[in-house]
C-alpha positions, 0 to 999 in steps of 0.5 A, spaced: 931 895 827 936 898 831 940 897 838 945 903 839 950 903 845 951 910 848 957 912 852 955 919 854 954 917 861 960 912 861 964 909 865 958 909 870 951 908 866 951 904 860 945 907 856 942 903 850 937 907 845 932 902 842 929 903 835 923 899 832 924 892 836 918 888 836 921 885 842 927 886 847 930 882 853 932 887 858 937 883 862 939 885 870 935 891 873 935 897 868 931 903 867 926 904 861 924 910 858 919 910 853 920 916 847 914 914 843 907 915 843 906 908 842 906 904 848 911 899 850 908 893 853 911 890 859 907 883 861 901 886 857 901 893 861 903 899 857 908 904 858 906 910 855 910 916 852 915 919 857 914 914 862 919 910 865 920 904 870 925 899 873 925 893 869 928 886 871 930 880 867 924 881 862 922 882 855 919 888 853 915 889 846 912 894 841 918 898 842 918 904 837 924 908 841 926 908 848 932 909 852 935 903 857 939 905 863 943 899 865 947 899 872 944 904 875 943 900 882 950 897 882 953 903 887 952 901 894 957 907 896 953 913 892 958 918 895 964 914 892 960 914 886 959 922 886 966 923 887 968 919 881 963 923 877 965 930 879 972 928 877 969 926 870 964 931 868 964 938 868 960 943 872 954 945 868 956 953 868 962 951 864 958 948 859 952 952 859 954 959 861 947 960 864 947 965 869 942 961 873 948 955 873 953 960 876 956 957 883 951 951 883 953 944 885 951 941 878 955 937 874 953 935 867 955 929 862 956 930 855 950 931 851 949 926 845 944 928 839 940 922 836 937 923 829 934 930 828 930 931 834 933 927 840 938 929 845 940 926 852 945 928 858 945 926 865 947 931 871 949 930 878 946 934 883 951 935 889 948 940 894 941 940 898 938 944 896 940 945 889 937 952 887 938 951 880 934 956 878 927 957 876 926 957 868 920 957 863 925 956 857 931 952 856 938 954 853 941 953 846 935 952 841 928 951 839 922 949 843 923 942 846 919 937 850 923 935 856 923 930 861 927 928 867 928 921 870 931 920 876 937 915 876 941 915 883 938 918 889 931 922 890 929 928 887 923 932 885 920 937 880 917 943 882 912 948 879 911 955 881 906 960 879 911 966 878 919 967 878 919 967 886 920 961 890 914 963 895 909 961 889 911 954 889 904 950 888 906 943 885 912 938 887 913 931 884 918 926 888 922 922 884 926 915 886 930 911 881 927 909 875 921 915 876 920 920 871 915 926 872 909 928 868 911 932 862 910 940 864 909 942 857 902 944 854 900 943 847 904 949 845 910 947 848 910 952 853 912 951 861 910 954 867 916 956 872 919 950 874 926 947 877 929 940 879 930 940 886 934 935 891 932 931 896 938 927 897 944 928 892 943 924 886 944 923 878 938 925 873 937 924 866 935 930 862 931 928 855 929 933 850 925 931 844 925 937 839 918 940 838 915 940 831 908 943 832 905 937 836 905 935 843 901 931 848 894 932 847 893 931 855 900 931 858 897 929 865 895 922 861 901 922 857 897 921 851 900 923 844 
C-alpha cells in the first residue's frame, strides 16, 4: 500500500500516485486516472485502464495504481494561471530539442519517473492552433503506451492517415478530466497523430513502458 505525493506540477496542481489501496477517499474535486488493467470501482462502476473521470468527495475502491490530480478546478482566472505557468515551466523545445517542437507555444513541466515503467509530466499549450507536429513515435527511449488527460481548457487528439494535415480522419475532444481512447495497437504502434488546442489549456501526458503486452482491444480499454 502506498500514497505518494508528486511535485512535478506544483505549485499549480498537487498530484498523488496511489498504489495497492483497497479504498481511498477523494477529497474535493479531483481527476482520477487509472493506470492498471484492474478496474477502479466508483459506486460499484468500473473505471478501466487509461480512463479518467472527475471524482468529488467520494471513496474509490480496488486501486492497483492511479494518479489523482488535485486543485485543477481552483483557477477561475485561467489566463493568470497560464502566465504563471510560463514563468515556471520551460518551453518544450528547450527540453526535447525535437524539431517539431521548435517555435511551438508549448511549455513543459518536469517529467517524473515512478518505478521502472511509469513517467508523467504536464504541458501548457499556449496557442490556437498549437501545431505541435504529426508523429508516430515518441522521443527519448523505447516504445511507450501513452495517454493524454485534459487538466484545464479544451483540447482534442487528432489521428491522420499520413503525415499530412489534409488526411485527418478522427478527433476526440477533451474537457477537464477526460482522457482520449488509447491509440496504440497490440504492437504499441501508433497512427500519425497530434494533440491540438480548442482553447489554451494544460494537459497531462502519462507514459507506461511497453513490455510486450498492451490492450487486447484499445477501443474497449481492456488488458
